[in-house]
C-alpha positions in Angstrom: -146.6 -1.8 59.8 -147.1 -1.3 56.0 -144.7 -3.2 53.7 -143.1 -0.7 51.4 -141.5 -1.9 48.2 -140.2 0.1 45.3 -141.6 3.4 46.4 -142.4 6.0 43.8 -139.9 8.7 43.5 -142.2 11.6 43.3 -142.1 14.5 46.0 -145.6 13.5 47.8 -144.5 9.9 48.3 -141.0 11.0 49.6 -142.9 13.3 52.0 -145.2 10.3 53.1 -142.2 7.9 53.6 -140.3 10.5 55.8 -143.4 11.1 57.9 -144.2 7.3 58.2 -140.6 6.5 59.5 -140.7 9.5 61.9 -144.0 8.3 63.2 -142.8 4.6 63.5 -139.7 6.0 65.3 -142.2 7.5 67.9 -144.0 4.1 68.5 -147.3 5.2 66.6 -149.9 2.7 67.4 -151.9 1.1 64.5 -149.7 2.9 62.1 -151.3 1.2 59.2 -154.8 2.2 59.8 -156.4 4.1 57.1 -160.1 5.4 56.8 -161.6 4.7 53.3 -164.6 6.5 52.3 -166.7 5.6 49.4 -169.7 6.4 47.5 -172.8 4.3 46.8 -174.2 5.5 43.7 -177.7 3.8 44.1 -178.7 5.6 47.4 -176.0 8.4 47.1 -174.6 7.7 50.5 -171.2 8.1 51.5 -169.6 5.9 54.2 -166.3 5.4 55.9 -164.6 2.6 57.6 -161.0 1.9 58.7 -159.0 -0.7 56.9 -155.3 -2.1 57.2 -153.2 -0.9 54.6 -150.8 -3.6 54.1 -148.5 -2.6 51.1 -147.3 0.2 49.1 -145.8 -0.8 45.7 -144.5 2.1 43.7 -147.9 4.2 43.3 -150.1 1.1 44.1 -151.5 1.0 47.7 -153.0 -2.3 48.7 -155.5 -3.4 51.4 -157.6 -6.7 51.6 -161.2 -7.3 52.2 -164.4 -9.4 51.4 -165.5 -8.8 47.7 -169.1 -9.3 48.7 -169.0 -6.5 51.3 -170.9 -3.2 51.1 -167.6 -1.2 50.4 -166.8 -3.7 47.6 -170.0 -2.9 45.9 -169.2 0.8 46.4 -166.0 0.5 44.5 -167.8 -1.5 41.8 -170.2 1.3 41.3 -167.8 4.1 41.7 -164.1 3.7 41.5 -163.0 6.9 43.3 -162.2 6.9 47.1 -161.0 9.3 49.7 -158.5 8.0 52.3 -157.5 9.5 55.6 -154.5 8.5 57.9 -153.8 10.3 61.2 -150.6 9.8 63.3 -151.3 11.4 66.5 -147.7 10.8 67.9 -146.6 13.4 65.5 -149.8 15.4 64.9 -149.8 14.7 61.3 -152.6 14.0 58.8 -152.7 12.6 55.4 -155.6 13.2 52.9 -155.7 11.2 49.9 -158.0 11.0 46.8 -157.6 8.0 44.5 -159.1 5.5 41.9 -159.7 1.8 43.3 -159.9 -1.6 41.8 -159.3 -5.1 42.4 -155.8 -6.2 43.0 -154.3 -8.9 40.8 -155.1 -12.7 41.6 -151.3 -12.9 42.1 -151.2 -10.5 44.9 -154.1 -11.7 46.6 -153.0 -15.2 46.5 -149.5 -14.6 47.8 -151.0 -12.4 50.6 -153.2 -15.0 51.7 -150.7 -17.7 51.7 -148.5 -15.9 53.9 -151.4 -15.1 56.5 -152.1 -17.0 59.8 -154.6 -19.8 59.4 -156.7 -18.1 62.1 -156.9 -14.9 59.9 -157.8 -17.2 56.7 -160.5 -19.0 58.7 -162.2 -15.8 59.5 -162.0 -14.4 56.1 -163.5 -17.7 54.9 -166.1 -17.9 57.6 -167.3 -14.7 57.6 -170.3 -13.2 55.3 -168.9 -9.7 56.1 -171.6 -7.1 57.1 -174.4 -9.5 56.7 -176.6 -9.7 59.7 -176.7 -13.0 61.9 -178.9 -14.2 65.1 -176.0 -14.2 67.4 -172.5 -13.4 68.0 -172.3 -17.3 69.2 -173.2 -18.2 65.6 -170.2 -16.2 64.4 -167.8 -18.2 66.6 -169.2 -21.3 65.8 -168.6 -20.7 61.9 -165.2 -19.6 62.6 -164.3 -22.6 64.6 -165.9 -25.0 62.1 -163.7 -23.3 59.3 -160.5 -23.3 61.4 -160.7 -27.1 61.8 -160.7 -27.6 58.2 -157.0 -27.2 57.3 -157.5 -27.8 53.7 -160.0 -25.2 53.4 -158.3 -22.3 55.1 -155.1 -22.9 52.8 -156.9 -22.0 49.6 -158.0 -18.2 49.1 -161.9 -17.9 48.3 -162.8 -16.0 45.3 -164.8 -13.6 47.4 -161.8 -12.3 49.3 -158.9 -10.5 47.9 -156.9 -7.2 47.4 -158.2 -3.7 46.6 -155.4 -1.5 44.9 -155.8 2.3 44.8 -153.7 4.7 43.0 -153.6 8.3 44.5 -153.9 11.5 42.5 -154.3 14.0 45.2 -152.5 14.1 48.5 -152.9 16.8 51.3 -150.2 16.7 54.1 -151.5 18.4 57.5 -148.9 19.3 60.1 -150.5 20.3 63.6 -148.9 23.2 65.7 -149.8 24.5 68.9 -150.4 27.9 67.6 -152.9 26.7 65.2 -150.6 28.0 62.4 -151.1 24.5 60.9 -149.1 23.5 57.9 -150.9 22.3 54.9 -149.3 21.3 51.6 -151.2 19.7 48.4 -149.8 17.5 45.7 -152.3 16.9 42.8 -151.3 14.7 39.9 -151.8 16.2 36.3 -150.7 13.9 33.7 -147.5 12.7 34.7 -146.4 15.7 36.9 -147.6 17.0 40.5 -148.8 20.4 41.2 -147.8 21.6 44.4 -149.5 24.3 46.4 -149.7 25.7 50.0 -153.2 26.1 51.8 -154.0 28.4 54.6 -154.7 27.0 58.0 
């Protein structure tokens, strides 16, 4: 689930929350899974991956990762991302464009302290996306870290939150007739422009 706090009152946020609650009522699995696409400006390659969206606080959307990971390097080079959510239980898709930056230390520290020691041990022991000789080595690294209770209670500086701030939403609602409904909200200054797109 996504922890939603002090939600923004703008129309696209109201639509998102309404659809999220509807998907939740239909027992949507992995409801917090969100695909994040980023650009590596050095090689001009776009990559995508799924992350777990943990919080929405007003207009700040937050997930957590290793700050040394390839996606983190992408974010530091180019602070614009695209995000995609699909809830198949209600045949509903959300496309988002946003700017991204590291979350505050307060947010990262608080979230880390509230996680299980198993999750924290993995965050500490993994050099995310680096190559390693065998899966067994990964397990050994994890078990060694897990046995050190003092270590896993302190957030490492190379792990924490990323916050993104949407400026574009597209809501897609599927229909059997293929007359799919598409609504766009795009932020301009402090207001949202609303348009309908053809299917």
